[in-house]
N, CA, C and O atoms as a GROMACS GRO file, in nm:
protein
  404
    1MET      N    1  -1.952   0.119  -0.976
    1MET     CA    2  -1.863   0.243  -0.939
    1MET      C    3  -1.845   0.332  -0.998
    1MET      O    4  -1.794   0.283  -1.098
    2PRO      N    5  -1.850   0.467  -1.018
    2PRO     CA    6  -1.818   0.545  -1.144
    2PRO      C    7  -1.714   0.583  -1.108
    2PRO      O    8  -1.718   0.677  -1.029
    3VAL      N    9  -1.570   0.528  -1.149
    3VAL     CA   10  -1.446   0.586  -1.161
    3VAL      C   11  -1.421   0.621  -1.305
    3VAL      O   12  -1.467   0.575  -1.410
    4THR      N   13  -1.331   0.721  -1.277
    4THR     CA   14  -1.286   0.801  -1.388
    4THR      C   15  -1.143   0.767  -1.407
    4THR      O   16  -1.057   0.803  -1.326
    5PRO      N   17  -1.111   0.686  -1.534
    5PRO     CA   18  -0.993   0.671  -1.585
    5PRO      C   19  -0.892   0.789  -1.599
    5PRO      O   20  -0.927   0.906  -1.611
    6ASN      N   21  -0.726   0.732  -1.594
    6ASN     CA   22  -0.679   0.893  -1.582
    6ASN      C   23  -0.682   1.000  -1.530
    6ASN      O   24  -0.648   1.098  -1.596
    7ALA      N   25  -0.724   1.013  -1.394
    7ALA     CA   26  -0.806   1.088  -1.280
    7ALA      C   27  -0.743   1.070  -1.146
    7ALA      O   28  -0.719   0.961  -1.094
    8GLU      N   29  -0.724   1.164  -1.105
    8GLU     CA   30  -0.712   1.143  -0.952
    8GLU      C   31  -0.888   1.140  -0.899
    8GLU      O   32  -0.978   1.218  -0.928
    9ASN      N   33  -0.890   1.004  -0.801
    9ASN     CA   34  -1.002   0.954  -0.754
    9ASN      C   35  -0.972   0.960  -0.601
    9ASN      O   36  -0.860   0.970  -0.550
   10THR      N   37  -1.093   0.953  -0.536
   10THR     CA   38  -1.083   0.936  -0.409
   10THR      C   39  -1.167   0.834  -0.368
   10THR      O   40  -1.278   0.826  -0.422
   11PHE      N   41  -1.133   0.751  -0.276
   11PHE     CA   42  -1.173   0.660  -0.218
   11PHE      C   43  -1.235   0.622  -0.076
   11PHE      O   44  -1.144   0.642   0.004
   12THR      N   45  -1.333   0.582  -0.016
   12THR     CA   46  -1.330   0.541   0.111
   12THR      C   47  -1.402   0.409   0.139
   12THR      O   48  -1.504   0.359   0.092
   13ILE      N   49  -1.302   0.364   0.244
   13ILE     CA   50  -1.348   0.195   0.270
   13ILE      C   51  -1.528   0.224   0.375
   13ILE      O   52  -1.559   0.288   0.476
   14VAL      N   53  -1.589   0.148   0.292
   14VAL     CA   54  -1.727   0.148   0.340
   14VAL      C   55  -1.770   0.055   0.394
   14VAL      O   56  -1.881   0.049   0.447
   15ARG      N   57  -1.656  -0.069   0.387
   15ARG     CA   58  -1.676  -0.210   0.471
   15ARG      C   59  -1.549  -0.331   0.482
   15ARG      O   60  -1.477  -0.364   0.388
   16ARG      N   61  -1.544  -0.384   0.617
   16ARG     CA   62  -1.433  -0.436   0.607
   16ARG      C   63  -1.380  -0.579   0.520
   16ARG      O   64  -1.415  -0.689   0.563
   17PRO      N   65  -1.318  -0.572   0.430
   17PRO     CA   66  -1.258  -0.670   0.372
   17PRO      C   67  -1.303  -0.841   0.428
   17PRO      O   68  -1.266  -0.856   0.544
   18LEU      N   69  -1.358  -0.939   0.382
   18LEU     CA   70  -1.406  -1.053   0.433
   18LEU      C   71  -1.269  -1.183   0.414
   18LEU      O   72  -1.246  -1.281   0.486
   19LYS      N   73  -1.189  -1.130   0.277
   19LYS     CA   74  -1.050  -1.235   0.234
   19LYS      C   75  -0.936  -1.168   0.286
   19LYS      O   76  -0.925  -1.046   0.299
   20GLU      N   77  -0.854  -1.255   0.314
   20GLU     CA   78  -0.687  -1.155   0.302
   20GLU      C   79  -0.688  -1.126   0.195
   20GLU      O   80  -0.686  -1.003   0.184
   21SER      N   81  -0.689  -1.185   0.087
   21SER     CA   82  -0.623  -1.130  -0.062
   21SER      C   83  -0.730  -1.000  -0.086
   21SER      O   84  -0.688  -0.904  -0.151
   22GLU      N   85  -0.848  -1.000  -0.040
   22GLU     CA   86  -0.925  -0.854  -0.092
   22GLU      C   87  -0.864  -0.770   0.041
   22GLU      O   88  -0.857  -0.668  -0.028
   23ARG      N   89  -0.830  -0.739   0.130
   23ARG     CA   90  -0.745  -0.695   0.240
   23ARG      C   91  -0.608  -0.679   0.178
   23ARG      O   92  -0.565  -0.571   0.218
   24LYS      N   93  -0.511  -0.745   0.090
   24LYS     CA   94  -0.416  -0.671   0.089
   24LYS      C   95  -0.403  -0.656  -0.062
   24LYS      O   96  -0.296  -0.673  -0.121
   25THR      N   97  -0.525  -0.620  -0.128
   25THR     CA   98  -0.589  -0.589  -0.232
   25THR      C   99  -0.562  -0.414  -0.203
   25THR      O  100  -0.478  -0.331  -0.240
   26LEU      N  101  -0.664  -0.414  -0.130
   26LEU     CA  102  -0.660  -0.260  -0.068
   26LEU      C  103  -0.574  -0.237   0.015
   26LEU      O  104  -0.603  -0.145   0.092
   27GLU      N  105  -0.470  -0.288   0.032
   27GLU     CA  106  -0.398  -0.204   0.107
   27GLU      C  107  -0.243  -0.171  -0.020
   27GLU      O  108  -0.173  -0.070  -0.029
   28ARG      N  109  -0.236  -0.301  -0.101
   28ARG     CA  110  -0.179  -0.251  -0.225
   28ARG      C  111  -0.218  -0.091  -0.295
   28ARG      O  112  -0.149   0.006  -0.325
   29LEU      N  113  -0.375  -0.124  -0.302
   29LEU     CA  114  -0.430   0.036  -0.377
   29LEU      C  115  -0.404   0.136  -0.296
   29LEU      O  116  -0.379   0.240  -0.358
   30MET      N  117  -0.400   0.151  -0.120
   30MET     CA  118  -0.354   0.242  -0.068
   30MET      C  119  -0.229   0.278  -0.065
   30MET      O  120  -0.218   0.397  -0.034
   31THR      N  121  -0.111   0.214  -0.088
   31THR     CA  122   0.005   0.220  -0.107
   31THR      C  123   0.058   0.337  -0.215
   31THR      O  124   0.147   0.419  -0.189
   32MET      N  125  -0.011   0.327  -0.334
   32MET     CA  126   0.005   0.378  -0.440
   32MET      C  127  -0.030   0.533  -0.409
   32MET      O  128  -0.024   0.603  -0.510
   33GLN      N  129  -0.067   0.602  -0.287
   33GLN     CA  130  -0.098   0.731  -0.259
   33GLN      C  131   0.059   0.820  -0.266
   33GLN      O  132   0.140   0.757  -0.199
   34LYS      N  133   0.111   0.925  -0.318
   34LYS     CA  134   0.220   0.971  -0.362
   34LYS      C  135   0.284   0.975  -0.204
   34LYS      O  136   0.392   0.920  -0.182
   35ASP      N  137   0.205   1.047  -0.091
   35ASP     CA  138   0.268   1.072   0.021
   35ASP      C  139   0.306   0.938   0.071
   35ASP      O  140   0.428   0.935   0.088
   36VAL      N  141   0.250   0.829   0.100
   36VAL     CA  142   0.275   0.698   0.111
   36VAL      C  143   0.424   0.657   0.076
   36VAL      O  144   0.519   0.634   0.152
   37GLN      N  145   0.412   0.657  -0.099
   37GLN     CA  146   0.499   0.621  -0.139
   37GLN      C  147   0.641   0.707  -0.097
   37GLN      O  148   0.756   0.664  -0.082
   38ARG      N  149   0.594   0.829  -0.085
   38ARG     CA  150   0.771   0.890  -0.042
   38ARG      C  151   0.758   0.881   0.110
   38ARG      O  152   0.856   0.936   0.161
   39GLY      N  153   0.690   0.841   0.183
   39GLY     CA  154   0.724   0.767   0.362
   39GLY      C  155   0.794   0.647   0.340
   39GLY      O  156   0.889   0.620   0.412
   40ARG      N  157   0.761   0.578   0.255
   40ARG     CA  158   0.826   0.423   0.233
   40ARG      C  159   0.957   0.441   0.186
   40ARG      O  160   1.049   0.372   0.230
   41ALA      N  161   0.977   0.532   0.097
   41ALA     CA  162   1.118   0.554   0.018
   41ALA      C  163   1.212   0.624   0.118
   41ALA      O  164   1.333   0.624   0.092
   42LYS      N  165   1.166   0.683   0.228
   42LYS     CA  166   1.252   0.738   0.366
   42LYS      C  167   1.258   0.648   0.429
   42LYS      O  168   1.370   0.616   0.467
   43LEU      N  169   1.172   0.587   0.460
   43LEU     CA  170   1.213   0.490   0.537
   43LEU      C  171   1.281   0.350   0.496
   43LEU      O  172   1.310   0.278   0.592
   44ALA      N  173   1.304   0.313   0.399
   44ALA     CA  174   1.372   0.231   0.294
   44ALA      C  175   1.534   0.246   0.320
   44ALA      O  176   1.611   0.153   0.343
   45GLU      N  177   1.573   0.419   0.308
   45GLU     CA  178   1.626   0.467   0.312
   45GLU      C  179   1.725   0.426   0.422
   45GLU      O  180   1.834   0.369   0.416
   46ARG      N  181   1.648   0.477   0.530
   46ARG     CA  182   1.667   0.485   0.630
   46ARG      C  183   1.683   0.353   0.718
   46ARG      O  184   1.744   0.362   0.825
   47ARG      N  185   1.623   0.215   0.671
   47ARG     CA  186   1.625   0.124   0.689
   47ARG      C  187   1.800   0.068   0.622
   47ARG      O  188   1.877   0.007   0.696
   48GLY      N  189   1.833   0.097   0.498
   48GLY     CA  190   1.967   0.067   0.456
   48GLY      C  191   2.078   0.160   0.535
   48GLY      O  192   2.192   0.115   0.530
   49ARG      N  193   2.065   0.257   0.591
   49ARG     CA  194   2.186   0.246   0.665
   49ARG      C  195   2.183   0.226   0.811
   49ARG      O  196   2.278   0.254   0.884
   50GLU      N  197   2.042   0.165   0.861
   50GLU     CA  198   2.066   0.087   1.013
   50GLU      C  199   2.060  -0.038   1.007
   50GLU      O  200   2.014  -0.098   1.105
   51ASN      N  201   2.111  -0.124   0.870
   51ASN     CA  202   2.085  -0.232   0.881
   51ASN      C  203   2.213  -0.279   0.984
   51ASN      O  204   2.303  -0.198   1.005
   52VAL      N  205   2.215  -0.431   1.053
   52VAL     CA  206   2.343  -0.501   1.152
   52VAL      C  207   2.385  -0.567   1.065
   52VAL      O  208   2.328  -0.629   0.975
   53VAL      N  209   2.521  -0.548   1.099
   53VAL     CA  210   2.588  -0.635   0.982
   53VAL      C  211   2.698  -0.703   1.068
   53VAL      O  212   2.778  -0.620   1.110
   54HIS      N  213   2.725  -0.835   1.106
   54HIS     CA  214   2.784  -0.897   1.173
   54HIS      C  215   2.786  -1.050   1.070
   54HIS      O  216   2.696  -1.085   0.994
   55GLY      N  217   2.937  -1.134   1.100
   55GLY     CA  218   3.005  -1.250   1.048
   55GLY      C  219   2.920  -1.389   1.053
   55GLY      O  220   2.881  -1.440   1.158
   56ARG      N  221   2.907  -1.421   0.973
   56ARG     CA  222   2.838  -1.563   0.962
   56ARG      C  223   2.917  -1.598   0.845
   56ARG      O  224   2.926  -1.530   0.743
   57GLY      N  225   2.998  -1.761   0.878
   57GLY     CA  226   3.046  -1.844   0.831
   57GLY      C  227   3.149  -1.776   0.738
   57GLY      O  228   3.157  -1.801   0.618
   58GLY      N  229   3.219  -1.699   0.796
   58GLY     CA  230   3.326  -1.625   0.708
   58GLY      C  231   3.307  -1.516   0.632
   58GLY      O  232   3.396  -1.472   0.559
   59ARG      N  233   3.195  -1.464   0.641
   59ARG     CA  234   3.152  -1.376   0.530
   59ARG      C  235   3.052  -1.277   0.627
   59ARG      O  236   3.010  -1.317   0.736
   60ASP      N  237   3.007  -1.100   0.556
   60ASP     CA  238   2.903  -1.052   0.629
   60ASP      C  239   2.800  -1.124   0.593
   60ASP      O  240   2.784  -1.181   0.486
   61TRP      N  241   2.718  -1.120   0.702
   61TRP     CA  242   2.551  -1.114   0.689
   61TRP      C  243   2.497  -1.012   0.752
   61TRP      O  244   2.535  -0.966   0.860
   62VAL      N  245   2.389  -0.967   0.672
   62VAL     CA  246   2.304  -0.845   0.698
   62VAL      C  247   2.177  -0.887   0.749
   62VAL      O  248   2.115  -0.971   0.685
   63VAL      N  249   2.124  -0.835   0.866
   63VAL     CA  250   2.001  -0.851   0.948
   63VAL      C  251   1.942  -0.712   0.904
   63VAL      O  252   1.979  -0.600   0.942
   64ARG      N  253   1.850  -0.741   0.822
   64ARG     CA  254   1.759  -0.655   0.768
   64ARG      C  255   1.648  -0.618   0.868
   64ARG      O  256   1.614  -0.703   0.949
   65LYS      N  257   1.576  -0.471   0.868
   65LYS     CA  258   1.455  -0.426   0.955
   65LYS      C  259   1.364  -0.514   0.848
   65LYS      O  260   1.382  -0.566   0.738
   66THR      N  261   1.261  -0.504   0.940
   66THR     CA  262   1.117  -0.552   0.873
   66THR      C  263   1.052  -0.403   0.789
   66THR      O  264   1.112  -0.296   0.777
   67VAL      N  265   1.005  -0.414   0.771
   67VAL     CA  266   0.897  -0.274   0.643
   67VAL      C  267   0.809  -0.256   0.774
   67VAL      O  268   0.736  -0.324   0.846
   68THR      N  269   0.854  -0.131   0.766
   68THR     CA  270   0.709  -0.024   0.829
   68THR      C  271   0.592  -0.025   0.776
   68THR      O  272   0.577   0.045   0.676
   69LYS      N  273   0.473  -0.107   0.827
   69LYS     CA  274   0.360  -0.082   0.743
   69LYS      C  275   0.297   0.080   0.784
   69LYS      O  276   0.298   0.119   0.901
   70LEU      N  277   0.242   0.168   0.665
   70LEU     CA  278   0.215   0.284   0.654
   70LEU      C  279   0.061   0.316   0.635
   70LEU      O  280  -0.009   0.416   0.650
   71VAL      N  281   0.039   0.169   0.588
   71VAL     CA  282  -0.155   0.190   0.587
   71VAL      C  283  -0.198   0.061   0.652
   71VAL      O  284  -0.138  -0.045   0.668
   72HIS      N  285  -0.307   0.098   0.683
   72HIS     CA  286  -0.425   0.009   0.726
   72HIS      C  287  -0.560   0.020   0.721
   72HIS      O  288  -0.632   0.111   0.763
   73VAL      N  289  -0.599  -0.122   0.643
   73VAL     CA  290  -0.741  -0.158   0.630
   73VAL      C  291  -0.847  -0.121   0.726
   73VAL      O  292  -0.898  -0.210   0.795
   74GLU      N  293  -0.881  -0.008   0.736
   74GLU     CA  294  -1.010   0.018   0.864
   74GLU      C  295  -1.107   0.121   0.779
   74GLU      O  296  -1.078   0.212   0.702
   75ILE      N  297  -1.252   0.062   0.831
   75ILE     CA  298  -1.358   0.143   0.783
   75ILE      C  299  -1.332   0.246   0.814
   75ILE      O  300  -1.280   0.266   0.924
   76GLY      N  301  -1.366   0.364   0.712
   76GLY     CA  302  -1.352   0.532   0.696
   76GLY      C  303  -1.243   0.579   0.649
   76GLY      O  304  -1.238   0.692   0.600
   77GLN      N  305  -1.109   0.477   0.659
   77GLN     CA  306  -1.033   0.480   0.569
   77GLN      C  307  -1.004   0.613   0.415
   77GLN      O  308  -1.099   0.590   0.340
   78THR      N  309  -0.952   0.684   0.375
   78THR     CA  310  -0.962   0.770   0.303
   78THR      C  311  -0.849   0.774   0.203
   78THR      O  312  -0.739   0.807   0.246
   79PHE      N  313  -0.864   0.742   0.063
   79PHE     CA  314  -0.720   0.750   0.016
   79PHE      C  315  -0.751   0.826  -0.173
   79PHE      O  316  -0.857   0.825  -0.235
   80THR      N  317  -0.672   0.860  -0.200
   80THR     CA  318  -0.652   0.957  -0.310
   80THR      C  319  -0.551   0.888  -0.394
   80THR      O  320  -0.433   0.894  -0.360
   81ILE      N  321  -0.601   0.800  -0.541
   81ILE     CA  322  -0.480   0.759  -0.616
   81ILE      C  323  -0.510   0.810  -0.766
   81ILE      O  324  -0.623   0.853  -0.788
   82HIS      N  325  -0.430   0.807  -0.855
   82HIS     CA  326  -0.436   0.843  -0.982
   82HIS      C  327  -0.469   0.709  -1.032
   82HIS      O  328  -0.398   0.614  -1.000
   83VAL      N  329  -0.568   0.693  -1.106
   83VAL     CA  330  -0.657   0.524  -1.164
   83VAL      C  331  -0.595   0.554  -1.285
   83VAL      O  332  -0.607   0.660  -1.345
   84SER      N  333  -0.513   0.438  -1.327
   84SER     CA  334  -0.507   0.430  -1.453
   84SER      C  335  -0.573   0.255  -1.512
   84SER      O  336  -0.629   0.176  -1.437
   85HIS      N  337  -0.549   0.234  -1.639
   85HIS     CA  338  -0.594   0.131  -1.722
   85HIS      C  339  -0.556  -0.018  -1.609
   85HIS      O  340  -0.626  -0.116  -1.582
   86ASN      N  341  -0.420   0.022  -1.563
   86ASN     CA  342  -0.349  -0.085  -1.501
   86ASN      C  343  -0.437  -0.148  -1.398
   86ASN      O  344  -0.470  -0.264  -1.377
   87ILE      N  345  -0.470  -0.015  -1.331
   87ILE     CA  346  -0.561  -0.055  -1.195
   87ILE      C  347  -0.692  -0.119  -1.178
   87ILE      O  348  -0.727  -0.194  -1.087
   88LEU      N  349  -0.757  -0.079  -1.277
   88LEU     CA  350  -0.895  -0.099  -1.316
   88LEU      C  351  -0.954  -0.229  -1.243
   88LEU      O  352  -1.047  -0.217  -1.163
   89PRO      N  353  -0.892  -0.370  -1.277
   89PRO     CA  354  -0.930  -0.465  -1.250
   89PRO      C  355  -0.937  -0.506  -1.080
   89PRO      O  356  -1.028  -0.567  -1.024
   90ASP      N  357  -0.780  -0.440  -1.000
   90ASP     CA  358  -0.803  -0.425  -0.891
   90ASP      C  359  -0.909  -0.379  -0.838
   90ASP      O  360  -0.980  -0.444  -0.762
   91LEU      N  361  -0.931  -0.255  -0.874
   91LEU     CA  362  -1.034  -0.161  -0.847
   91LEU      C  363  -1.199  -0.246  -0.803
   91LEU      O  364  -1.271  -0.242  -0.703
   92ARG      N  365  -1.206  -0.329  -0.952
   92ARG     CA  366  -1.353  -0.374  -0.936
   92ARG      C  367  -1.346  -0.514  -0.846
   92ARG      O  368  -1.439  -0.560  -0.780
   93SER      N  369  -1.229  -0.564  -0.860
   93SER     CA  370  -1.232  -0.666  -0.733
   93SER      C  371  -1.269  -0.642  -0.609
   93SER      O  372  -1.322  -0.731  -0.541
   94VAL      N  373  -1.248  -0.525  -0.565
   94VAL     CA  374  -1.271  -0.476  -0.427
   94VAL      C  375  -1.373  -0.358  -0.417
   94VAL      O  376  -1.384  -0.280  -0.322
   95GLU      N  377  -1.447  -0.359  -0.537
   95GLU     CA  378  -1.563  -0.219  -0.501
   95GLU      C  379  -1.658  -0.228  -0.429
   95GLU      O  380  -1.723  -0.130  -0.394
   96GLN      N  381  -1.689  -0.380  -0.386
   96GLN     CA  382  -1.815  -0.378  -0.283
   96GLN      C  383  -1.746  -0.293  -0.181
   96GLN      O  384  -1.796  -0.180  -0.183
   97TYR      N  385  -1.654  -0.302  -0.096
   97TYR     CA  386  -1.611  -0.233  -0.004
   97TYR      C  387  -1.529  -0.095   0.004
   97TYR      O  388  -1.454  -0.067   0.097
   98LEU      N  389  -1.560   0.001  -0.125
   98LEU     CA  390  -1.519   0.125  -0.156
   98LEU      C  391  -1.650   0.185  -0.225
   98LEU      O  392  -1.745   0.133  -0.284
   99GLU      N  393  -1.613   0.326  -0.194
   99GLU     CA  394  -1.703   0.416  -0.230
   99GLU      C  395  -1.668   0.546  -0.278
   99GLU      O  396  -1.606   0.623  -0.205
  100VAL      N  397  -1.697   0.572  -0.373
  100VAL     CA  398  -1.598   0.693  -0.443
  100VAL      C  399  -1.684   0.852  -0.433
  100VAL      O  400  -1.794   0.893  -0.470
  101ALA      N  401  -1.563   0.913  -0.361
  101ALA     CA  402  -1.608   1.007  -0.305
  101ALA      C  403  -1.602   1.143  -0.390
  101ALA      O  404  -1.646   1.248  -0.342
   0.00000   0.00000   0.00000
């Protein structure tokens, strides 16, 4: 797979991962997109404001909302990320499911 290090690369998912660990790796790579990171930050800020606090055992107990998933690993999904030397091993581990555009 011809990936250019230290540059923006666009990937397309061409096959569905067989293992759960490979799906999670693809999700982790997809969340490295700038717009996804921005969306996650906004949702985290909103969750921080909307937590439910009630008393439990004489102290405040915070019931946090679950994280909203912004990316889904589906065939045909395309994502663009900046490829650094840190994520090259992750890309190599799931390269059979990706195509470089």
